[in-house]
Backbone as JSON, one array per atom type, in Angstrom:
{
  "sequence": "MHVQVARWGNSLGVRIPRDLARSVGLTEGVRVEIAADGDRIVITPRPPRYTLDQLLQGMSPEAMHAAYDWGPDIGRENVS",
  "N": [[0.97, -1.22, -0.08], [0.75, 2.14, -0.89], [1.31, 5.34, 0.02], [0.89, 9.05, 0.23], [3.18, 11.15, 1.17], [2.55, 14.59, 3.11], [2.74, 18.35, 3.7], [1.68, 19.3, 6.82], [0.91, 22.14, 8.54], [3.85, 23.26, 9.97], [4.68, 20.57, 10.18], [5.01, 17.1, 8.95], [2.66, 14.91, 7.25], [0.93, 11.94, 7.3], [-1.7, 9.91, 5.53], [-3.6, 7.33, 7.21], [-4.61, 4.55, 5.84], [-8.34, 3.54, 5.79], [-8.9, 0.87, 6.2], [-6.4, -0.15, 7.02], [-6.14, 1.04, 9.44], [-8.4, -0.07, 10.73], [-7.71, -2.67, 11.14], [-5.64, -2.39, 12.66], [-6.59, -1.67, 14.99], [-6.91, 1.12, 15.52], [-8.37, 4.37, 15.95], [-10.61, 7.5, 15.69], [-9.1, 9.96, 17.03], [-7.48, 8.39, 18.64], [-4.77, 8.1, 20.94], [-0.93, 7.82, 19.89], [2.38, 6.37, 19.93], [5.17, 7.51, 18.37], [7.95, 6.87, 16.91], [11.37, 6.45, 15.69], [12.96, 3.71, 14.12], [15.76, 3.17, 13.41], [15.79, 2.81, 9.73], [13.02, 3.12, 9.6], [9.93, 4.13, 10.3], [7.92, 4.0, 13.29], [4.71, 3.59, 14.43], [2.82, 3.32, 17.47], [0.0, 2.41, 19.02], [-1.18, 3.85, 22.23], [-1.28, 2.71, 25.56], [-4.19, 2.46, 27.42], [-5.11, 4.73, 29.57], [-6.16, 4.76, 32.68], [-8.66, 5.88, 34.98], [-8.86, 6.3, 38.86], [-11.29, 5.22, 39.7], [-12.33, 3.83, 37.56], [-10.35, 1.75, 37.82], [-10.86, 0.84, 40.54], [-13.38, 0.11, 40.66], [-16.15, -2.31, 40.95], [-14.74, -3.38, 43.26], [-14.73, -4.35, 47.01], [-14.31, -3.93, 50.72], [-14.88, -6.62, 51.39], [-14.76, -7.97, 49.19], [-11.46, -7.45, 49.07], [-10.48, -8.66, 51.28], [-9.41, -11.17, 51.29], [-6.88, -10.65, 49.9], [-5.27, -9.84, 51.93], [-5.23, -11.07, 53.56], [-2.98, -13.19, 55.83], [-3.62, -14.62, 57.76], [-3.68, -15.82, 61.24], [-3.09, -13.78, 64.18], [0.12, -13.65, 65.64], [1.93, -13.46, 68.4], [2.97, -10.28, 69.62], [1.36, -8.81, 67.29], [-1.13, -8.1, 67.01], [-3.14, -6.63, 65.18], [-6.05, -5.96, 65.01]],
  "CA": [[-0.22, 0.15, -0.11], [1.25, 3.05, -0.97], [0.48, 6.82, 0.56], [1.62, 10.11, -0.17], [3.48, 12.29, 2.21], [2.21, 15.86, 2.53], [2.89, 19.02, 4.73], [0.6, 19.75, 7.7], [1.72, 23.05, 8.78], [5.33, 22.84, 9.62], [5.3, 18.72, 9.95], [4.86, 16.12, 7.47], [1.71, 13.85, 7.79], [0.52, 10.68, 6.47], [-2.97, 9.16, 6.14], [-3.41, 5.82, 7.22], [-5.67, 4.01, 5.03], [-8.91, 3.14, 6.66], [-8.87, -0.75, 6.54], [-5.09, -0.57, 7.96], [-5.96, 1.68, 10.66], [-9.22, -0.9, 11.6], [-6.95, -4.03, 11.15], [-4.72, -2.5, 13.91], [-7.26, -1.25, 16.19], [-6.75, 2.71, 15.41], [-9.53, 5.15, 15.51], [-9.96, 8.66, 15.58], [-8.85, 10.62, 18.92], [-6.69, 7.51, 19.55], [-3.12, 8.37, 21.2], [-0.43, 6.83, 19.4], [3.56, 6.65, 20.25], [5.8, 7.57, 17.12], [9.11, 6.39, 17.02], [12.37, 6.07, 14.36], [13.7, 2.45, 14.32], [16.54, 2.45, 11.84], [15.26, 4.11, 8.76], [11.52, 3.36, 9.77], [8.87, 5.32, 11.45], [7.37, 2.95, 13.86], [3.46, 4.09, 15.35], [2.14, 2.16, 18.21], [-1.01, 2.62, 19.91], [-0.45, 4.29, 23.74], [-1.96, 1.78, 26.12], [-5.34, 3.43, 27.59], [-5.37, 5.86, 31.05], [-7.51, 4.38, 33.69], [-8.79, 6.51, 36.42], [-8.78, 5.58, 39.79], [-12.29, 4.66, 40.0], [-12.13, 2.41, 36.78], [-9.78, 0.69, 38.26], [-11.53, -0.35, 41.94], [-14.96, -0.67, 40.12], [-16.6, -3.62, 41.42], [-13.95, -3.74, 44.4], [-15.26, -3.94, 48.05], [-13.67, -4.46, 51.66], [-15.25, -8.01, 51.3], [-13.65, -8.71, 48.09], [-10.56, -7.33, 49.28], [-9.74, -9.36, 52.47], [-8.22, -12.22, 50.81], [-5.61, -10.11, 49.29], [-4.35, -9.21, 53.08], [-5.44, -12.35, 54.55], [-2.15, -13.62, 55.89], [-3.49, -15.77, 58.9], [-3.92, -15.37, 62.63], [-1.86, -13.06, 64.81], [1.09, -14.19, 66.21], [2.75, -12.62, 69.54], [2.45, -9.01, 69.81], [1.22, -7.76, 66.04], [-2.65, -8.2, 66.93], [-3.81, -5.13, 64.36], [-7.29, -5.7, 65.15]],
  "C": [[1.02, 1.09, -0.36], [0.44, 4.81, -0.94], [1.37, 8.0, 0.31], [2.27, 10.9, 1.26], [2.7, 14.11, 2.06], [1.99, 16.64, 3.87], [1.78, 19.41, 5.37], [1.49, 20.84, 8.44], [3.3, 22.96, 8.87], [5.84, 21.6, 9.79], [4.9, 18.7, 8.79], [3.45, 15.4, 8.09], [1.61, 13.07, 7.13], [-0.92, 10.02, 6.78], [-3.22, 7.86, 5.88], [-4.59, 5.5, 6.62], [-6.76, 3.15, 6.29], [-9.11, 1.33, 7.06], [-7.29, -0.86, 7.04], [-5.32, 0.03, 9.58], [-7.08, 0.53, 11.63], [-8.14, -2.0, 12.06], [-5.99, -4.15, 12.41], [-5.52, -1.85, 15.45], [-7.18, 0.52, 16.29], [-8.23, 3.24, 15.09], [-9.29, 6.54, 15.8], [-9.99, 9.04, 16.83], [-7.84, 9.85, 19.56], [-5.48, 8.23, 19.74], [-2.23, 7.43, 20.51], [1.2, 7.36, 20.14], [4.16, 6.78, 18.95], [7.31, 7.41, 17.67], [10.34, 5.85, 15.83], [13.22, 4.93, 15.05], [14.7, 2.45, 12.94], [16.02, 3.86, 11.11], [13.74, 3.71, 8.13], [10.97, 4.13, 10.76], [7.72, 4.0, 12.3], [6.0, 3.83, 14.9], [2.8, 3.08, 16.26], [1.38, 2.69, 19.06], [-0.63, 2.83, 21.5], [-1.74, 3.25, 24.38], [-3.22, 3.17, 26.68], [-5.12, 3.8, 28.83], [-6.54, 5.55, 31.86], [-7.27, 5.62, 35.1], [-9.17, 5.9, 37.7], [-10.33, 4.64, 40.19], [-12.54, 3.52, 38.95], [-11.36, 1.08, 37.2], [-10.11, -0.03, 39.55], [-13.16, -0.28, 41.74], [-15.2, -1.89, 40.52], [-15.48, -4.3, 43.06], [-14.82, -3.2, 45.82], [-14.24, -4.07, 49.19], [-13.79, -5.67, 51.5], [-14.18, -8.51, 50.31], [-11.96, -8.17, 48.23], [-9.55, -8.21, 50.35], [-8.98, -10.14, 52.04], [-6.81, -11.75, 50.55], [-4.91, -9.74, 50.65], [-4.75, -9.9, 53.89], [-3.87, -13.3, 54.78], [-2.07, -14.67, 57.41], [-3.78, -15.14, 60.07], [-2.96, -14.9, 62.52], [-1.12, -13.97, 65.7], [1.77, -13.47, 67.11], [2.16, -11.44, 69.6], [2.03, -8.29, 68.41], [-0.34, -7.84, 65.65], [-2.7, -6.73, 66.14], [-5.08, -5.05, 64.28], [-7.77, -4.14, 64.83]]
}
């Protein structure tokens, strides 16, 4: 597939054909990283940024209990 490089302000731009964009999951507004790799230009979608609310969705103290249950207290470590 061949495309033409065009001027975009003080930069250069390339249009990514729709079928190619779809095949790699690119959509309008997705942020990407662009890097040089020798004589190639590599464009990689950035991982999504999650908010704390999104990361903790569905979590509750009951659900987290197992993650922090290290067994019965021994000696003077009672943290009740």
